[in-house]
matplotlib code that plots the C-alpha trace (Angstrom):
import matplotlib.pyplot as plt

x = [-29.7, -26.8, -23.6, -21.5, -21.0, -19.3, -17.7, -16.0, -13.4, -10.9, -11.4, -8.3, -6.7, -5.5, -1.8, 0.5, 4.2, 4.1, 5.6, 2.9, 3.2, 5.4, 3.7, 4.0, 6.0, 4.6, 7.4, 5.3, 3.3, -0.2, -3.2, -5.0, -8.0, -6.7, -9.1, -8.2, -6.9, -8.5, -5.7, -5.2, -3.3, -0.7, 2.4, 1.2, -2.2, -3.8, -2.0, 1.4, 4.2, 5.8, 7.8, 6.1, 6.2, 7.7, 10.2, 13.3, 12.3, 11.8, 15.1, 17.0, 15.3, 13.5, 10.0, 8.8, 7.0, 4.8, 7.8, 9.8, 7.6, 9.6, 7.8, 8.7, 8.3, 7.7, 7.3, 7.5, 5.3, 6.5, 4.0, 4.1, 2.3, 0.7, 2.8, -0.2, -2.9, -6.0, -6.7, -6.6, -4.0, -3.7, -1.3, 1.1, 3.9, 5.0, 7.1, 10.5, 9.5, 8.2, 11.4, 13.5, 14.9, 12.6, 9.5, 6.3, 3.9, 2.4, -1.1, -3.0, -6.5, -6.6, -6.1, -6.7, -9.4, -12.7, -13.5, -16.7, -17.0, -19.4, -16.5, -15.2, -15.0, -17.3, -18.1, -19.2, -17.6, -13.9, -12.5, -9.1, -9.1, -10.7, -7.4, -6.9, -10.6, -10.5, -8.1, -9.2, -6.6, -8.3, -5.2, -1.5, 0.4, -2.5, -1.2, -1.4, 0.5, 2.1, 5.2, 5.6, 8.9, 10.9, 12.8, 12.1, 15.1, 13.9, 10.4, 11.8, 14.1, 11.3, 9.0, 11.4, 11.1, 7.3, 6.3, 3.0, 1.4, -1.6, -4.3, -4.0, -7.0, -7.2, -6.9, -8.0, -6.1, -6.8, -8.5, -10.4, -13.4, -15.2, -14.5, -17.5, -17.9, -18.0, -20.9, -22.2, -20.1, -21.5, -23.3, -21.7, -21.0, -24.2, -25.8, -24.3, -25.2, -27.7, -28.4, -29.8, -29.5, -25.8, -26.2, -28.2, -25.7, -22.7, -24.4, -24.9, -21.4, -18.9, -16.0, -16.1, -13.3, -13.8, -10.8, -9.8, -7.3, -5.7, -4.0, -2.1, -2.2, -0.4, 0.9, 1.0, 4.6, 4.9, 8.3, 7.3, 6.2, 3.1, 3.6, 1.4, 2.0, -0.8, -1.0, -3.5, -3.7, -6.3, -9.4, -8.3, -6.7, -3.9, -2.6, 0.1, -0.3, 0.6, -2.8, -4.7, -7.7, -7.2, -10.8, -12.2, -9.6, -10.5, -14.1, -13.3, -11.0, -13.8, -16.3, -13.8, -12.8, -16.2, -15.1, -16.9, -15.6, -14.6, -12.1, -10.0, -7.6, -5.6, -2.7, -0.7, 1.8, 3.7, 3.0, 5.6, 3.3, 0.1, -1.2, -4.4, -2.5, -3.1, -6.7, -8.5, -9.6, -7.6, -4.3, -3.1, -0.3, -2.9, -5.3, -2.4, -0.8, -4.2, -4.6, -1.2, -1.6, -4.9, -3.3, 0.1, -0.9, 2.0, 2.8, 3.3, 4.6, 4.0, 6.0, 5.6, 8.6, 8.6, 7.7, 4.8, 3.5, 3.2, 1.7, -0.9, -1.6, -4.3, -3.3, -5.0, -6.8, -6.1, -8.6, -9.8, -11.8, -13.6, -14.3, -16.4, -16.7, -18.7, -18.2, -19.4, -16.9, -16.8, -15.7, -19.0, -19.4, -22.5, -21.9, -19.5, -19.8, -17.4, -17.4, -14.9, -14.0, -11.8, -10.5, -12.0, -11.2, -13.7, -13.5, -14.4, -16.3, -14.9, -15.5, -12.8, -14.9, -13.2, -16.2, -16.3, -14.8, -17.0, -20.0, -18.7, -16.0, -17.5, -20.9, -22.4, -25.9, -25.7, -23.5, -23.5, -21.3, -21.1, -18.9, -18.1, -16.4, -14.5, -14.0, -10.8, -8.4, -6.5, -5.8, -8.7, -7.9, -8.6, -8.0, -4.7, -4.0, -6.9, -8.9, -11.0, -10.3, -6.6, -7.0, -10.3, -8.6, -6.0, -8.8, -11.0, -8.3, -6.4, -9.7, -10.3, -6.8, -7.7, -10.9, -8.8, -6.4, -9.1, -10.7, -7.3, -8.2, -6.1, -6.7, -7.1, -9.7, -11.6, -12.0, -12.9, -15.7, -17.3, -17.4, -20.7, -22.8, -24.3, -23.4, -23.6, -25.2, -26.6, -28.0, -26.8, -25.2, -21.4, -20.4, -17.5, -16.1, -12.6, -11.3, -11.2, -8.8, -6.5, -6.6, -5.9, -3.2, -1.5, -1.5, -0.1, 2.8, 3.6, 3.6, 1.0, 0.0, 3.3, 2.6, 2.3, -0.5, 0.7, 2.6, 6.2, 7.2, 9.9, 13.3, 16.4, 19.1, 17.9, 15.2, 11.6, 10.0, 6.3, 4.0, 0.6, -2.0, -4.9, -7.7, -9.2, -11.3, -11.5, -14.5, -14.3, -16.2, -16.1, -17.1, -18.3, -15.6, -15.4, -13.0, -12.5, -10.8, -9.7, -8.8, -6.1, -5.3, -1.8, -3.2, -2.7, -5.2, -5.3, -6.9, -7.8, -9.0, -8.7, -6.8, -3.8, -0.6, 0.7, 3.3, 1.0, 1.6, -1.6, 0.0, 1.2, -2.0, -4.4, -2.3, -2.6, -6.4, -6.8, -4.7, -6.7, -10.0, -8.9, -7.2, -4.0, -0.4, 0.2, 2.7, -0.3, -1.9, -1.1, -2.4, -3.3, -4.0, -3.5, -5.4, -8.8, -9.6, -9.8, -13.2, -14.8, -13.0, -12.5, -9.1, -6.5, -8.2, -10.5, -8.9, -11.3, -9.1, -8.2, -11.6, -13.3, -11.0, -10.9, -14.6, -14.8, -11.9, -13.2, -16.7, -15.4, -13.0, -15.8, -18.1, -15.2, -14.4, -18.0, -17.9, -14.5, -15.5, -17.6, -16.4, -14.4, -11.0, -10.1, -13.0, -13.6, -16.0, -16.6, -18.2, -19.3, -20.0, -22.4, -25.6, -24.0, -23.0, -26.6, -27.7, -25.1, -26.8, -26.4, -24.1, -21.3, -18.1, -14.7, -11.1, -9.8, -6.5, -4.8, -1.5, 1.0, 3.9, 6.9, 8.7, 11.6, 11.5, 14.4, 12.7, 15.7, 15.6, 12.0, 13.3, 10.8, 12.0, 9.7, 11.4, 8.9, 5.6, 3.3, 0.2, -2.3, -4.7, -8.0, -8.0, -9.9, -8.3, -4.6, -3.7, 0.0, 1.4, 4.7, 3.1, 0.3, 2.7, 4.8, 1.7, 0.9, 4.4, 4.5, 1.3, 2.6, 5.7, 3.5, 1.5, 4.8, 5.7, 2.4, 2.8, 6.3, 7.1, 4.6, 3.2, 2.3, 2.9, 1.5, 2.6, -0.6, 0.6, 1.2, -1.0, 1.8, 3.2, 6.6, 7.9, 7.2, 10.0, 11.3, 13.9, 11.3, 8.4, 9.8, 9.0, 10.3, 13.8, 15.5, 16.8, 13.2, 11.9, 12.1, 11.4, 8.1, 6.0, 2.7, 0.8, -2.7, -5.4, -7.5, -10.2, -12.6, -15.0, -18.3, -20.2, -17.1, -16.0, -12.3, -13.0, -10.6, -10.5, -8.1, -4.7, -3.6, -4.8, -5.6, -1.8, -1.8, -5.0, -4.5, -0.6, -0.3, -2.7, -0.8, 2.4, 0.8, -0.6, 2.9, 4.3, 1.8, 2.6, 6.3, 6.0, 2.6, 2.0, -0.8, 0.1, -3.2, -1.8, 0.2, 3.0, 4.6, 7.4, 10.3, 8.7, 5.6, 7.5, 10.6, 10.5, 11.9, 12.9, 13.5, 14.9, 11.6]
y = [-0.3, -0.9, -0.3, 0.5, 3.8, 4.9, 8.1, 8.6, 11.1, 9.9, 11.5, 13.2, 10.5, 11.5, 11.9, 10.4, 10.7, 7.0, 4.6, 2.2, -0.1, 1.8, 3.0, 0.1, 0.4, -2.3, -4.2, -4.0, -1.1, -1.1, -1.6, 1.6, 0.2, -1.7, -4.7, -7.2, -10.4, -13.8, -16.2, -17.8, -16.7, -14.0, -13.6, -12.2, -13.8, -15.5, -18.6, -17.5, -17.1, -13.8, -11.6, -8.4, -5.6, -3.1, -5.6, -4.1, -0.6, -1.8, -3.6, -0.7, 1.9, 3.7, 3.5, 6.1, 5.2, 7.6, 9.1, 9.5, 11.9, 15.1, 18.2, 21.9, 23.8, 20.6, 20.8, 17.8, 16.8, 14.8, 13.0, 13.3, 10.4, 10.0, 8.5, 7.6, 5.0, 6.9, 10.4, 13.9, 16.3, 19.0, 21.2, 21.3, 23.8, 24.7, 27.7, 25.9, 24.1, 27.2, 29.0, 26.4, 26.8, 26.0, 25.3, 26.4, 25.5, 22.8, 21.3, 19.8, 19.6, 23.3, 24.5, 21.6, 21.7, 20.3, 16.9, 15.1, 12.6, 10.4, 9.5, 6.0, 2.6, -0.2, -0.7, 2.9, 6.0, 5.5, 7.4, 6.2, 8.7, 11.6, 13.0, 16.2, 16.7, 16.7, 16.5, 12.9, 10.1, 6.8, 4.5, 4.5, 6.1, 8.2, 11.2, 14.4, 16.8, 17.3, 19.5, 20.9, 22.3, 22.9, 19.6, 16.3, 16.7, 20.1, 18.7, 15.8, 17.9, 20.3, 17.4, 16.4, 19.9, 19.8, 19.5, 17.6, 17.1, 14.8, 14.1, 10.4, 8.1, 4.4, 2.2, -1.3, -3.3, -6.7, -8.7, -11.9, -13.7, -13.3, -9.5, -7.8, -5.4, -8.2, -7.8, -9.5, -8.4, -6.4, -8.7, -6.8, -10.1, -11.9, -13.2, -15.9, -19.4, -21.7, -24.9, -27.9, -28.7, -28.4, -29.4, -32.5, -33.6, -33.1, -35.2, -38.0, -37.9, -40.7, -38.2, -34.6, -32.1, -28.9, -26.7, -23.0, -21.5, -18.1, -15.9, -12.6, -9.2, -9.3, -6.4, -6.0, -4.6, -4.0, -3.1, 0.4, 2.6, 4.6, 8.0, 10.6, 13.9, 16.4, 19.7, 22.0, 22.8, 25.5, 24.2, 20.6, 18.5, 16.3, 13.4, 10.7, 8.1, 4.5, 2.8, -0.2, 1.6, 5.0, 5.6, 4.5, 6.7, 9.7, 9.4, 9.0, 12.1, 14.1, 13.0, 13.5, 17.1, 18.3, 18.4, 17.7, 14.3, 15.9, 18.1, 15.1, 13.1, 10.2, 8.4, 5.5, 4.8, 2.0, 0.5, -1.5, -4.0, -3.6, -6.9, -5.0, -2.4, 0.2, -0.8, 1.0, 3.9, 6.8, 6.2, 8.6, 9.9, 11.0, 12.7, 14.7, 15.6, 17.0, 18.9, 20.4, 21.5, 23.1, 25.1, 26.0, 26.3, 24.3, 20.7, 18.6, 15.1, 12.9, 9.7, 7.4, 5.8, 2.0, 2.5, 4.8, 2.2, -0.2, 2.4, 4.0, 1.7, -0.9, -4.5, -7.9, -8.1, -10.8, -13.6, -16.2, -19.0, -22.0, -24.9, -27.9, -30.7, -33.9, -36.9, -40.5, -43.4, -43.3, -39.7, -38.2, -34.8, -34.4, -30.9, -27.9, -25.1, -22.2, -19.2, -16.5, -13.4, -10.6, -7.4, -4.1, -0.4, 1.8, 4.4, 2.3, -0.9, -3.8, -7.5, -10.2, -12.9, -15.9, -18.2, -17.8, -21.2, -23.0, -21.9, -23.4, -26.0, -29.2, -30.9, -31.5, -32.1, -29.0, -25.9, -22.9, -19.8, -16.9, -13.8, -11.6, -8.2, -7.0, -3.2, -2.1, 0.9, 0.0, 1.3, 0.3, -3.0, -3.7, -6.2, -8.0, -10.6, -13.1, -11.3, -13.5, -16.6, -16.7, -16.9, -18.8, -21.5, -22.0, -22.8, -24.9, -26.9, -27.5, -28.8, -31.0, -32.5, -33.3, -35.1, -37.2, -37.9, -39.1, -41.2, -42.7, -41.6, -40.1, -36.3, -36.2, -38.9, -37.1, -34.1, -36.1, -37.8, -34.5, -32.9, -31.0, -31.0, -27.5, -24.7, -26.2, -23.1, -21.2, -24.2, -22.5, -24.4, -24.1, -22.4, -24.9, -26.8, -28.2, -29.0, -32.7, -32.3, -30.2, -32.8, -35.8, -34.2, -32.7, -36.0, -37.7, -35.3, -35.2, -39.0, -38.7, -42.4, -43.4, -41.3, -43.1, -41.1, -41.8, -38.9, -38.9, -41.9, -40.3, -39.3, -38.1, -38.1, -35.8, -34.2, -35.1, -35.1, -34.6, -33.9, -32.1, -30.7, -28.3, -27.6, -24.2, -22.0, -18.3, -16.5, -15.5, -13.0, -9.5, -6.0, -3.1, -1.6, 0.3, 0.4, 2.1, 0.7, 3.0, 1.9, 4.5, 5.6, 4.0, 0.5, 0.3, 0.1, 2.2, 0.4, 2.7, 1.1, 2.4, -0.8, -0.7, -2.7, -3.2, -5.7, -8.5, -7.9, -6.2, -4.4, -7.6, -9.6, -6.9, -6.4, -10.1, -10.0, -7.0, -8.5, -11.7, -9.8, -7.6, -10.6, -8.6, -9.0, -7.5, -5.1, -3.2, -2.7, 0.4, 0.2, 3.1, 2.3, 3.6, 6.9, 7.8, 9.9, 6.6, 5.9, 3.8, 0.6, -1.9, -1.9, -4.6, -6.3, -9.2, -11.2, -9.6, -7.0, -9.0, -10.5, -7.1, -5.3, -8.2, -8.2, -4.5, -4.7, -7.9, -6.5, -3.1, -4.8, -7.1, -4.1, -2.2, -5.1, -5.3, -1.6, -1.4, -2.4, 0.7, 3.0, 6.2, 6.2, 6.9, 5.0, 4.5, 2.1, 2.1, -0.5, -0.6, -4.0, -2.8, -4.0, -7.2, -8.1, -7.6, -10.1, -12.7, -15.8, -16.2, -19.1, -20.2, -19.0, -19.9, -20.7, -23.8, -25.2, -28.0, -27.3, -30.0, -29.4, -31.2, -29.9, -30.9, -30.1, -30.0, -30.9, -29.8, -26.2, -25.9, -24.9, -25.7, -25.7, -26.1, -28.4, -28.5, -26.8, -27.9, -26.1, -27.2, -24.5, -24.2, -20.5, -20.3, -19.6, -18.7, -15.5, -15.7, -18.9, -17.2, -14.3, -16.4, -18.9, -16.0, -14.7, -18.1, -18.8, -15.3, -16.1, -19.4, -17.7, -15.2, -18.1, -19.7, -16.4, -16.3, -19.9, -19.5, -15.8, -13.0, -11.5, -8.0, -7.6, -4.9, -3.9, -4.3, -1.7, 1.1, -0.2, 0.4, -1.8, -3.1, -4.5, -1.7, -2.5, -5.4, -6.2, -6.9, -7.9, -11.1, -12.2, -15.1, -14.6, -16.4, -19.1, -19.9, -20.5, -24.1, -25.9, -24.4, -25.7, -24.1, -25.4, -25.5, -27.9, -27.1, -24.7, -22.1, -19.7, -19.7, -16.5, -14.2, -13.4, -14.2, -17.2, -16.0, -16.1, -14.3, -15.7, -12.9, -14.3, -18.0, -18.8, -17.4, -19.1, -22.6, -22.6, -21.9, -24.8, -27.2, -26.3, -26.6, -30.0, -31.1, -30.0, -32.1, -35.1, -34.6, -34.1, -35.3, -31.9, -29.5, -25.9, -24.0, -20.5, -18.8, -18.3, -21.6, -20.2, -22.1, -22.0, -23.7, -26.6, -27.2, -30.3, -30.9, -34.5, -34.4, -37.9, -39.5]
z = [-15.3, -17.6, -15.6, -18.7, -20.5, -23.6, -24.9, -28.2, -26.9, -24.3, -20.9, -19.5, -17.4, -14.0, -14.0, -11.4, -10.6, -9.5, -12.0, -13.2, -16.2, -18.7, -21.8, -24.2, -27.4, -29.8, -31.6, -34.8, -36.1, -34.6, -36.9, -37.9, -36.0, -33.0, -33.2, -30.5, -31.8, -31.2, -31.8, -28.4, -25.3, -25.4, -23.2, -20.0, -20.2, -17.2, -16.0, -17.2, -14.5, -15.1, -12.7, -11.5, -14.0, -11.5, -10.1, -11.7, -10.6, -7.0, -6.7, -8.2, -6.0, -8.8, -7.3, -4.8, -1.7, 0.3, 2.2, -1.0, -2.9, -3.8, -2.8, -2.9, 0.3, 2.3, 6.1, 8.4, 11.4, 14.4, 16.5, 20.3, 22.0, 25.4, 28.2, 30.2, 29.4, 30.7, 31.9, 30.6, 29.3, 31.9, 30.0, 27.0, 27.4, 23.9, 24.6, 24.4, 21.2, 19.4, 20.1, 18.4, 14.8, 11.9, 14.0, 12.4, 15.2, 17.4, 16.9, 19.8, 21.1, 21.8, 18.2, 16.0, 13.2, 14.3, 12.8, 12.0, 14.9, 12.9, 10.5, 10.9, 9.3, 8.3, 12.0, 12.7, 14.2, 14.9, 17.8, 16.8, 14.0, 15.9, 17.0, 19.0, 19.6, 23.3, 26.3, 26.9, 26.8, 26.0, 25.6, 25.9, 23.0, 21.7, 19.9, 22.0, 19.8, 16.4, 16.0, 12.5, 11.3, 8.1, 8.5, 10.1, 12.4, 13.6, 14.3, 16.2, 18.3, 19.1, 20.0, 22.7, 24.2, 24.6, 28.3, 28.6, 32.0, 32.7, 35.2, 35.4, 35.9, 36.6, 33.6, 32.6, 30.1, 31.6, 28.9, 29.9, 28.5, 31.8, 32.1, 33.8, 30.8, 28.2, 25.8, 22.6, 19.6, 16.8, 14.2, 11.3, 9.5, 10.5, 13.6, 15.8, 14.7, 16.5, 14.6, 16.4, 20.1, 21.0, 24.6, 23.8, 21.1, 23.4, 26.0, 23.5, 22.1, 22.7, 22.8, 23.9, 23.6, 25.8, 25.7, 25.6, 23.1, 23.5, 20.9, 21.8, 20.2, 16.9, 14.7, 11.0, 11.2, 7.5, 6.2, 5.2, 8.2, 7.7, 5.9, 4.4, 2.6, 2.2, 0.3, -1.4, -5.1, -5.2, -3.6, -4.0, -1.2, -2.6, -0.6, -1.1, 1.6, 2.4, 2.5, 1.1, -0.5, -2.0, -3.0, 0.4, 2.2, 0.0, 0.9, 4.6, 4.5, 2.9, 5.6, 8.5, 7.4, 6.2, 2.5, -0.7, -1.9, -5.2, -3.3, -2.2, -4.2, -2.6, -4.3, -3.0, -5.8, -4.1, -0.7, 1.2, 2.7, 4.7, 6.1, 7.1, 9.1, 6.3, 5.6, 8.4, 6.2, 7.7, 9.4, 12.1, 9.8, 7.3, 9.7, 11.2, 7.8, 6.6, 9.8, 9.4, 5.8, 6.6, 9.4, 7.8, 4.2, 2.9, 2.1, 5.3, 5.6, 8.7, 8.9, 11.9, 13.6, 14.1, 17.8, 16.8, 14.3, 17.2, 19.5, 17.3, 14.3, 14.9, 15.7, 15.8, 19.1, 21.8, 21.7, 24.2, 22.6, 24.1, 21.7, 22.5, 19.9, 20.3, 18.1, 17.6, 17.7, 13.9, 13.9, 12.8, 14.5, 16.6, 17.9, 17.6, 20.2, 19.6, 21.9, 21.0, 23.1, 21.8, 23.2, 22.0, 22.5, 24.3, 21.5, 18.4, 17.5, 15.6, 15.1, 15.2, 13.5, 15.0, 14.4, 10.6, 9.9, 12.4, 10.3, 7.1, 7.4, 8.9, 9.0, 12.4, 13.7, 15.9, 15.7, 18.0, 17.9, 20.3, 19.8, 22.8, 22.8, 25.8, 25.8, 27.7, 27.6, 24.4, 20.9, 18.6, 17.0, 13.3, 10.6, 10.4, 7.7, 7.8, 10.5, 12.6, 10.5, 11.6, 15.4, 14.9, 12.8, 15.5, 18.0, 15.7, 14.0, 17.3, 18.8, 15.7, 16.2, 19.8, 18.7, 16.3, 19.2, 21.5, 18.8, 17.8, 14.2, 11.4, 11.5, 7.7, 7.8, 10.5, 8.3, 5.3, 7.2, 8.1, 4.7, 4.3, 1.1, 1.9, 4.2, 7.7, 9.1, 6.1, 4.2, 1.0, -1.8, -2.2, -5.4, -5.5, -2.6, -3.1, 0.4, -0.2, -3.2, -1.0, 1.8, -0.5, -2.5, 0.5, 2.3, -0.8, -1.2, 2.5, 2.7, 5.4, 5.1, 6.7, 9.9, 13.2, 14.8, 18.3, 19.9, 20.9, 18.8, 16.5, 17.7, 16.0, 18.7, 21.5, 19.2, 19.1, 15.7, 14.9, 12.1, 12.1, 9.7, 9.6, 7.1, 6.5, 4.3, 3.6, 2.3, -1.4, -3.6, -4.9, -3.8, -5.9, -8.2, -11.4, -14.3, -17.6, -20.7, -23.6, -27.1, -28.1, -31.7, -31.6, -31.1, -27.3, -24.5, -21.3, -18.3, -15.4, -12.1, -8.6, -7.5, -5.2, -5.2, -1.7, -2.8, -3.9, -7.6, -8.6, -11.5, -13.0, -12.4, -13.7, -16.8, -17.5, -16.9, -19.2, -21.9, -21.9, -21.8, -24.7, -26.5, -27.1, -25.9, -22.5, -24.1, -25.6, -22.2, -20.1, -16.5, -14.3, -10.6, -7.0, -7.5, -6.0, -9.1, -11.1, -9.6, -6.9, -6.2, -3.4, -1.7, -1.2, 1.7, 2.6, -0.2, -2.6, -4.4, -7.5, -7.9, -7.6, -9.9, -12.4, -12.8, -13.6, -16.1, -17.8, -18.3, -19.5, -22.0, -23.3, -24.0, -25.6, -27.9, -29.1, -30.1, -31.7, -35.2, -35.6, -32.8, -33.4, -31.7, -29.0, -27.4, -23.7, -22.0, -18.3, -16.1, -12.5, -10.9, -8.2, -9.9, -11.2, -7.6, -6.5, -9.2, -8.1, -6.7, -2.9, -2.3, 0.0, -1.7, -0.2, -1.0, 0.7, 1.9, 3.8, 5.5, 6.6, 9.0, 10.3, 13.4, 15.7, 19.4, 21.8, 25.1, 27.1, 25.8, 24.5, 21.1, 18.3, 14.7, 11.7, 9.3, 6.5, 5.5, 2.7, 1.7, -1.0, -2.1, -4.0, -4.8, -8.0, -11.3, -10.7, -12.5, -12.1, -10.5, -9.6, -7.7, -6.2, -4.8, -3.4, -1.7, -0.2, 1.0, 2.6, 4.3, 5.6, 6.9, 8.7, 10.2, 11.3, 12.9, 14.7, 15.9, 17.3, 17.9, 17.6, 20.9, 21.7, 25.4, 27.7, 31.2, 33.2, 35.7, 33.2, 30.4, 27.9, 25.2, 26.3, 23.0, 20.5, 18.0, 16.0, 18.6, 21.2, 19.0, 17.5, 13.9, 11.9, 10.5, 7.7, 10.1, 11.1, 7.6, 6.5, 3.2, 2.2, -0.6, -1.8, -4.7, -6.2, -7.0, -10.1, -9.1, -10.5, -8.9, -10.9, -11.1, -11.2, -14.7, -14.1, -11.9, -9.2, -5.5, -3.2, -2.1, 0.2, 3.5, 3.3, 3.5, 7.0, 8.1, 9.4, 9.5, 13.2, 14.0, 11.8, 13.6, 17.1, 16.2, 15.0, 18.3, 20.1, 17.9, 18.7, 22.5, 23.6, 25.1, 23.9, 23.6, 23.5, 24.0, 21.3, 20.7, 21.4, 23.6, 25.1, 28.5, 27.2, 25.8, 27.9, 30.0, 33.5, 32.6, 28.8, 28.6, 29.8]

ax = plt.figure().add_subplot(projection="3d")
ax.plot(x, y, z, "-o")
ax.set_aspect("equal")
plt.show()
């Protein structure tokens, strides 16, 4: 069935108080019939480095984030969280709070609206969003009440007056790969791999690496805390929320609250970062804001504090991975055996797909992967930048470096010798595989050929100096999305797509894509995004946002151009990619990178400093080199932060987080960030109209392993548990 549709009159476009691309004012009078031009690229077309279109508005404070939306009669909700890890709420004494000035009421499990307990995420029902449905406490920090008042200050003061008592039950937050409740993980992204006879190939190998690698809980910690405002306009629920997928969130809200999807509109005008922490369909701030507006019949805003973000917003789970690699003397891999365990909440399923890269990155005679979930009494984890691949790459690429060490081989050469011709597990052809170009160009720029591969051979005074590298991939592709393009009577074009800009520059990139597809200057393109009313669209997650939205825009624009010579203006053409995606040939589609790192280590103090990072990336056609490079550098900084600092810590006795702020949860600061270079090798993704792959996550994947491998090269000591803390590096006799 044809996915496009046309309509001579322009449909009324949803309005939004959020600034998008300003309505263009052509410098010359538009033609009476705005036929697109065909005279080469225009300013703002694909491949041109341009600053983001909303940049000035952001740095001058003109844009509004979710907590900034002005609203008449606005009330505020303050979240009260559990102080115990497991048990039941015995009683909530609200008398003192209700007597305080401005307090409208308290919502808890005794009076909250009943939710649809089947509502959830891609992985099924999600108990993390089923708030106030029972007295049960399933994890520390779970919301137990919401105080609603005329002002945020009144709500906060009243929240401190609530008296909550609990019946405490024994808890279990002790994650380990051999936990008695460990079970096979959900096969949501495919079954575990079994190719060849791993045990026989390991037995026949000249060199075998068999090690365990551990990564801690890690939090998205976006600059903007989570905030949502909800209100009713007649029979329609209006929401402004900080999230990564307005349409998906709107559908989830409708399911959760037993509403017709047409009753729900979600906007996310500007989002101050997400890193996956705003991608889990419905955040707690949104669930509670909708509850409150239903009960009090006025607009209600719920904004989480930084501590509450750590307590009740999903994090990356802790992982414990065992990697066994067997190789011949010439470096050819005989076997890879990757077992990955990750922590899971008892109230929601999830998959941290740590073995993804093992299935695709290297050729081996035998490959086996096993993924294990360990349910314990914790907040449900969810995707954080580069889910699965980021902790998985630390394990796999650290193990590959250990293979090179034991063979006395150049780590780059080891990877080049194990380049596959088809998917090592799937057997599918690669749409385009460009890892070799990343490895070779990265090695050239980093002067890798001059490296002495023996550890602990370089010193600068009391400092040890080392270099390391890692290769990686990240799956690419697109997911169903729709877009509409309208040729207006004034010579401009309105592009409407349910995309979202969480800081990655979607407004700028999609304007360029539309301008090229329409063959007009970008000044003649008006972009509408960040609104569920604009139609079904994938969110900013999985490194598939731009590819998904670009496909819909490109096809709609192409069909519009073909109708313009005879069409009556205004003329709108819409396109939905669902059927086209089904027709896309099944292939291995990935972005690739090679990351090189140089570090210094003070063995007397354990201090590690990253001196230099270089990343070479094959990420398809680059829409905007300036913004793409910014995304990759940001990802590399996040990988550096993962390597050296980030660690969510729980008190086993209480089950509670002990570092729920940015003072205790360390992230990379300016002083930690070295000379960082991110650049591209020529690449293109066939099958996708714009030829693009995602850049949002691959910058994080692989960086921690490159740094850990450099620390080994500097010190001769392997750090297999992140972060690389001082106590894991410090030496008793540093002069030796």
